[in-house]
C-alpha positions as protocol buffer text, in pm:
chain_id: "A"
residue {
  index: 1
  type: MET
  ca { x: 9692 y: 8496 z: 11195 }
}
residue {
  index: 2
  type: LEU
  ca { x: 10048 y: 8454 z: 11079 }
}
residue {
  index: 3
  type: LYS
  ca { x: 10121 y: 8454 z: 10705 }
}
residue {
  index: 4
  type: ILE
  ca { x: 10220 y: 8089 z: 10724 }
}
residue {
  index: 5
  type: GLY
  ca { x: 9982 y: 7827 z: 10857 }
}
residue {
  index: 6
  type: LYS
  ca { x: 10074 y: 7553 z: 11100 }
}
residue {
  index: 7
  type: LEU
  ca { x: 10342 y: 7337 z: 10945 }
}
residue {
  index: 8
  type: PRO
  ca { x: 10244 y: 6979 z: 10861 }
}
residue {
  index: 9
  type: ASP
  ca { x: 10435 y: 6683 z: 10998 }
}
residue {
  index: 10
  type: ARG
  ca { x: 10754 y: 6646 z: 10798 }
}
residue {
  index: 11
  type: LYS
  ca { x: 11103 y: 6507 z: 10803 }
}
residue {
  index: 12
  type: PRO
  ca { x: 11341 y: 6781 z: 10928 }
}
residue {
  index: 13
  type: VAL
  ca { x: 11605 y: 6907 z: 10685 }
}
residue {
  index: 14
  type: LYS
  ca { x: 11918 y: 7087 z: 10804 }
}
residue {
  index: 15
  type: LEU
  ca { x: 11963 y: 7437 z: 10665 }
}
residue {
  index: 16
  type: THR
  ca { x: 12263 y: 7657 z: 10735 }
}
residue {
  index: 17
  type: ILE
  ca { x: 12256 y: 8028 z: 10651 }
}
residue {
  index: 18
  type: SER
  ca { x: 12419 y: 8345 z: 10777 }
}
residue {
  index: 19
  type: VAL
  ca { x: 12200 y: 8643 z: 10866 }
}
residue {
  index: 20
  type: MET
  ca { x: 12255 y: 8982 z: 11018 }
}
residue {
  index: 21
  type: PRO
  ca { x: 12197 y: 9009 z: 11395 }
}
residue {
  index: 22
  type: ASP
  ca { x: 11878 y: 9214 z: 11362 }
}
residue {
  index: 23
  type: LEU
  ca { x: 11724 y: 8957 z: 11126 }
}
residue {
  index: 24
  type: TYR
  ca { x: 11827 y: 8677 z: 11361 }
}
residue {
  index: 25
  type: GLU
  ca { x: 11644 y: 8854 z: 11644 }
}
residue {
  index: 26
  type: GLN
  ca { x: 11332 y: 8892 z: 11429 }
}
residue {
  index: 27
  type: ILE
  ca { x: 11343 y: 8524 z: 11338 }
}
residue {
  index: 28
  type: GLN
  ca { x: 11373 y: 8429 z: 11705 }
}
residue {
  index: 29
  type: ASP
  ca { x: 11071 y: 8649 z: 11782 }
}
residue {
  index: 30
  type: TYR
  ca { x: 10878 y: 8485 z: 11497 }
}
residue {
  index: 31
  type: VAL
  ca { x: 10955 y: 8145 z: 11649 }
}
residue {
  index: 32
  type: ARG
  ca { x: 10812 y: 8265 z: 11981 }
}
residue {
  index: 33
  type: VAL
  ca { x: 10498 y: 8410 z: 11819 }
}
residue {
  index: 34
  type: TYR
  ca { x: 10450 y: 8087 z: 11622 }
}
residue {
  index: 35
  type: GLU
  ca { x: 10463 y: 7889 z: 11946 }
}
residue {
  index: 36
  type: VAL
  ca { x: 10205 y: 8116 z: 12111 }
}
residue {
  index: 37
  type: GLU
  ca { x: 9979 y: 8108 z: 11802 }
}
residue {
  index: 38
  type: TYR
  ca { x: 9992 y: 7732 z: 11740 }
}
residue {
  index: 39
  type: GLY
  ca { x: 10105 y: 7585 z: 12073 }
}
residue {
  index: 40
  type: GLN
  ca { x: 10389 y: 7404 z: 11900 }
}
residue {
  index: 41
  type: VAL
  ca { x: 10761 y: 7469 z: 11933 }
}
residue {
  index: 42
  type: GLU
  ca { x: 10945 y: 7494 z: 11600 }
}
residue {
  index: 43
  type: THR
  ca { x: 11304 y: 7577 z: 11518 }
}
residue {
  index: 44
  type: PRO
  ca { x: 11408 y: 7856 z: 11282 }
}
residue {
  index: 45
  type: GLN
  ca { x: 11548 y: 7586 z: 11052 }
}
residue {
  index: 46
  type: ASN
  ca { x: 11198 y: 7443 z: 11014 }
}
residue {
  index: 47
  type: LEU
  ca { x: 11015 y: 7775 z: 10980 }
}
residue {
  index: 48
  type: ILE
  ca { x: 11250 y: 7954 z: 10739 }
}
residue {
  index: 49
  type: PRO
  ca { x: 11169 y: 7731 z: 10438 }
}
residue {
  index: 50
  type: ALA
  ca { x: 10797 y: 7798 z: 10491 }
}
residue {
  index: 51
  type: MET
  ca { x: 10868 y: 8170 z: 10523 }
}
residue {
  index: 52
  type: LEU
  ca { x: 11066 y: 8167 z: 10198 }
}
residue {
  index: 53
  type: GLU
  ca { x: 10800 y: 7966 z: 10017 }
}
residue {
  index: 54
  type: THR
  ca { x: 10529 y: 8207 z: 10136 }
}
residue {
  index: 55
  type: PHE
  ca { x: 10737 y: 8504 z: 10025 }
}
residue {
  index: 56
  type: ILE
  ca { x: 10808 y: 8358 z: 9680 }
}
residue {
  index: 57
  type: HIS
  ca { x: 10442 y: 8265 z: 9624 }
}
residue {
  index: 58
  type: SER
  ca { x: 10335 y: 8621 z: 9709 }
}
residue {
  index: 59
  type: ASP
  ca { x: 10593 y: 8788 z: 9479 }
}
residue {
  index: 60
  type: HIS
  ca { x: 10389 y: 8863 z: 9167 }
}
residue {
  index: 61
  type: GLN
  ca { x: 10678 y: 9019 z: 8976 }
}
residue {
  index: 62
  type: PHE
  ca { x: 10886 y: 8706 z: 9038 }
}
residue {
  index: 63
  type: LYS
  ca { x: 10605 y: 8490 z: 8898 }
}
residue {
  index: 64
  type: LYS
  ca { x: 10584 y: 8703 z: 8581 }
}
residue {
  index: 65
  type: SER
  ca { x: 10961 y: 8708 z: 8534 }
}
residue {
  index: 66
  type: ARG
  ca { x: 10991 y: 8336 z: 8602 }
}
residue {
  index: 67
  type: GLN
  ca { x: 10729 y: 8255 z: 8340 }
}
residue {
  index: 68
  type: LYS
  ca { x: 10911 y: 8475 z: 8090 }
}
residue {
  index: 69
  type: ILE
  ca { x: 11253 y: 8316 z: 8142 }
}
residue {
  index: 70
  type: ARG
  ca { x: 11107 y: 7964 z: 8132 }
}
residue {
  index: 71
  type: ARG
  ca { x: 10956 y: 8035 z: 7788 }
}
residue {
  index: 72
  type: GLU
  ca { x: 11291 y: 8145 z: 7647 }
}
């Protein structure tokens, strides 16, 4: 299973970022694996926000630090 589940229906949002070529290749591969896993074609622009959200939710140090700065 991939770290992110199948994305729900949603209104697409345009996202423009610059990444290094090796990361771009990995993202393209992730898109292909996602399609094989879920039988649904998605664009990097639609998967990247879910990837970032999954990463942020799994970053325990970020959660601790965020709580601290919000209390200040």
